[in-house]
Structures are given as C-alpha cells and as structure tokens.
N, C-alpha and C positions, 0 to 999 in steps of 0.2 A: 548524412552530414549536416552541419546545420547549415544555417541558412547565410551567407555571406554579412557583415554589418551593413546597418542602413544608417546613415548619419542623421535623416528623421529622428531618430533616438535620441539626440541628442539637445531635443527643443527644450525649451521652460519645461512642459507640458510634463516633460520627463525628468525632471532635475528633482523634485521630493524622492521619487523611486530611487534617483541615482543616491542620493544620500540616506538611503537607507541601507540598500546592498552596499556602500560603500563603508558603511557603520560596522555590518554583517560580516564582514571582510575583515575588519583591524580584529572585530572580536573574537573572530573563530581564530586567531594566530596567537591567543592565551593556551597555556599549558589544559588539556583535558579535563583535569581533576578540579582546574579551577572553571573549566565551561559548565563541568555538569552543578556547580554550586552555585554559575549564574542562570543555568535553564531552566533548575530548577527553582530557585528565588522568579523570576518571571512568570513562572507556569502559576504559583501558588498567587502572585499580585495580579496576576490578571483574572483571576476567579471574578474577585467580586464585581467587577465589565462584563463580566460574560456569562449575566444571569440567564438568558434563552439558550445559552450552549448546555448549561449547569442544566438548567429542567429536561432538556433532551435528554443529555446524558443519564439524569435521576430516571427519568421514564423508559429507556432500550434497559436498563438494570434489571428496575422491576419486573419490564417485562419479560426480559430473557433469565431471568435467577428469581421468580415470586419467594421463594422459599429463603430467600437471604434477610438478615436481622436488618432493618434500618441501620443500627451504628455502622452495619459492615459495607452497607451501598453506599456511606458518607465517607467511610475510609480509604473504599474504592476510588469515588470521584476525587476525593482528593488528592488521590496519586496519580490519577489521571489526567488533573490537569496540572502534576508534577511533570508528567509525559508529554502533555501540550508546549509547556516551554521547551521544556529539553527539544523536543521536533522542530522548531525554529534554528537551536542551535543546532542540532544534526545537518538543518538543509544546507545551511553555512560550512560546512564539514564535508558533505556529500560535494556539495559546489566547487570549492575552495582550498580544503586540503591538497594536498600531492598527493600522488600513489603510496609511496614510501609512509609517511604519517598515517594513511588511513589503514595499511596493512595491520601496522604495529597493534590497530585497537579490537583488533579480530579475528576469531579462528572459526573454520567452517568442519559439521559434521556430515556426513555422508556424500563426500564429494562425489564417492565412486560411482552412487546412484545415477549423478547426473552424466558421467561420464560414460556409462553402461547404458546408459538411453541415448544418449548421442551417434555412438558407436554403432545404430542399426541404421541411420541416415535416413528415417521416417520424421525430423520434426519430435520436437518437444512444446508442450505445453505448460509454462511455468505457470504455476496457479499461487498466487498472492493473496496477503492480505493487507487491509490498511493500517498497520499500527504505525503510530505517531512518528518512529525512524523509517519510514518508508522511501524516501530521497536518499538516505546513507544506504540503506538494504540495497537499493538499487546501484547505488558504485563500488559496494562492496562485492554481488553477485557479479556485475562484469571485471573486477579486478579477478576471481576468478575463474570468469569462461564471459567472453565477452558475445552478447545477447543482443537482441531487439525487446522494445516494448511498446502496448498499447497506452494509450493516453486520451486525455480530451486537451485539445489546445485554448490556450490561455488566453482570456481575454484584453490584456494588455502586448501590444506588442514586444514592449520593451524587456517584460517578463517572458515573454515566448521565446525570445531570443536569448533569455539568461537560462532559463531554466533547461533550454535544448540543448543550449552548450556545455552546462554543466553537467547533465545527463550522459550527454556523448562523450564525455572522457573516458570512460572505462567501456563506454557499450559502442552497440554498430544502428542502431535507426531507431526512430520513432515512429509510430504508425498512429494513426489516428484512430480511437476504438471503432468508428463506425466505415471503414476500409476495410470489411468482408476478403474481398477477392485478394486483398494485398496481404492479409494475414494468413487466409490459405496459401497465396505462393509463397511465404515467408518458410511457413512449416513443410512444402511438398521439398523444400531445396535444402532442407536439412536442418532447419536453424533451430535454435530455441526462441521462442518468445514469452514474453510475460503479460500477464494480465489479471487482472485480482475481478472477479464475481462476485465480491461479498456486499455490495451493496446496492441502494433501491433505484435501477434504471428507469423506473416507471412501469407502466399496464403492458407498453407495447415489444414484444418480444420476451415476456418478463414468465412466467410460469408459479402459482402460489401452494410453497411448501412451508413443511417444518423449518423451524431454527430456533435453536435451545426453546424454550416454552412459548413461543410464538408460532402458533398452528399451521398460520399461514400469512408467509414474508413472500411476499415479490423478489422472485431470483431468475437473473439471467439465465434463458436455455442458448446464452452463446457459449457457453462451453462446450455442450452438447453437439451444438452443429459445425462448431470448428472441428471438433473431435470427427465428425464423421464425414467430413468437405475433405480434411487433410490426411487425417490416418494417424496424425501424433500422439506420442504418447503424453500421459500425462504425471507430472509428479508435482510437490509443492516445496517452496524455498520462502522460509523466513527468519527475518532478522532480529532478534531477540536482545532488548541491553540487559548485562547482566546486573543481579541484585546488588551484586557486592562493589560496583564501581568501576570493576578491571576492563570494562568494553564490553563487546558484542560477541555475539553466537549467530552463528547463519546455517540454520537448518535445511538439510536437504534431504526430503523424505521417497524411500523407494518407488517404483513406478507403479500407478493404481492400476490394479491386476484385473480387478472387477468393475469398473465403471459402465455403470448400466446401460449405455450410449442406446439403443433402439428406443427404449421409452423416455417421456421426457421428464415425465412427472418423478418417475423413479432415480432418474437423473440431476434432476435439481436437489431432491433428498441427499442422495449418497454427496453432492456438492458441498451441501449445508453442513453437513456431520463431520466430513473430512478439513472447513472452515473453522466449525464450531473445536475443533481440537487445536489447530493453529492456534486460535484465541486465546486457548485455556492453559496456553504455556506463559503468557503472561498477559492475562486481561485487564490489567492495569495499564496499558500499552495500547490499547487499542484504540480506535477511533471513536468512542460511544457520544460523541459531541454530532456525530450525522444522522439525520435522520432514516433509520433504518427503514423503518414500516411505515413509509406514507404513504405509500401506494397500496390500498384497501381494494379486498374484492368488492364487486358491485353490490351497493344497498349498505356497505359495512360504515360507519362513522368513523372521523380520523382519532388513531389511539393520543394525537399531541394536542 
C-alpha cells in the first residue's frame, strides 16, 4: 500500500516537479501512435545534450559486441536514444493510463509458465532486465498477475510517492532491495517477486563473471542467496516494444530447471547468460546508458 499523501509535498520546492508530472499526465492522454512519434523525437532531440550518456552507451556496446562494426554500433545508439525518449512516455503511460487502455496495447506469451510455477505455492522469483519500458512492463505484469517488486527508494519524497502510487496501481507491494528478510518472507508465502540482477550494484555481494564479451562483470549474488533461502522457482519476464509500433509483448519464460544455486560463480555465469538472451530480444531497447562495468576487479583500471 502506498503511503498516505503528505501535504508537505505541496510546498513551493516541489512546484516544478508537480508541473513536470502534470505535463506528462496531459501528454499521455494523446493517442499512442502520436505518443510514439513524440517519444522518438524527444529521444533523438535529447542525444546532443546527453553526451556523457552517449559515451557510456558507446563504450558498453564496444565492450559487449567487439565484432560489431562502428556504423552498426552508431545505428544501435541512435535507436537506443529513441527508446530513451519512449521510456519517458511509457513511464507516464504506466502511471496514468487506465487498466483498459494499457491492456489494449500489449499481449502475453508464456503466461501458463507463471501459472504453473505459482501453483506449487513455493514463491516465484521473477527475473527482469532494465529495458527502457521497465515502468510499463511492471504495470502490465501486474495486470496479468499482481506481484511484489524490489526497488531503490527515490531520493525525492514527491517522486517516491508518485512512483510508488503508480507502481501499485496493478501490483501488491514494493520492497526495498536491501530488505533481504522481507524478500525471503514474501517468497516463502508463495508470492511472485520481481527483481533485476542485470546492473552493477558494487563490489559488496557481487561475483565477477562473464557478461557478453566482458570476461569480468560485477554480478550480484543476490539471486542465488534468495533462491537458496526461499526455495522459490525462477523465471524471466521481459516486455518488448514491437517494431511495427502496434504495442508491446510480455515474454514469460519457463521455469529455470538447472540453476546452479550451490556455486556462486556458476550461478552468476548462468544468470548473465539468461540476461543476455533477454537483452537480445531487442538490444536497442536496453539501458545501455548505465555504467554496467564500473566496478572492476582489484588492480584493474576503469573501463570508462
């Protein structure tokens, strides 16, 4: 349940944020085909002002796909910024659209996998990846089956209230990703809990394992720990924007039957392979502007 609204959020210091949120609410009332054009244009227009993020994306792609030509990488970066602009629009869609309107624009593949996994009442760890449409993906997952999700609380009290309220429109609860006890308890109660182990969360609690062509990528060991403590099933859920602009598809995988939870390195390697497969569904929609390889093994210089 979202926290009750605090009247302190109406103070002048938040007025600019309220203006931005109001503008986003108004914008997403437009028809989706027009929103696609606007979002794509915003992403292209933002690229000259986000040079640092562009350099990070270029470096990530160079590291992950060294065989890719420069022209292909540039094309992928351009498409990635289109997805970045769409990500803003999709956040508004996730927070402000009605259930009926969201349902009109997505379909589901593999829902029976989730149903079968939940039928065993052992909890399901829903592995996600950071696509630009992440917020909308969470909303659509909840419309299929209300879940819980791990997250990092927002630094702004207003944005924390807004994003939590938006995310709980179709889901059960948000759990701080540092709350290990709460996550294990939810899984043992038979809940489906979403989390994304595809980012660099720092040295603590991480294992260095291969990711695409990078031989040592800091990979959270949280997946394995949660799996061992809760006994939950694992599967992936990924939402991809269709290339024909006709909406979105939610892909739900079968349960991972051979996850090597007894060995932290093998488990990290396994999970990175799973994440790679999901990213390759639509690599232009992935969050390449994140410094995925910022944490390096001791003695190794920064890749950025």
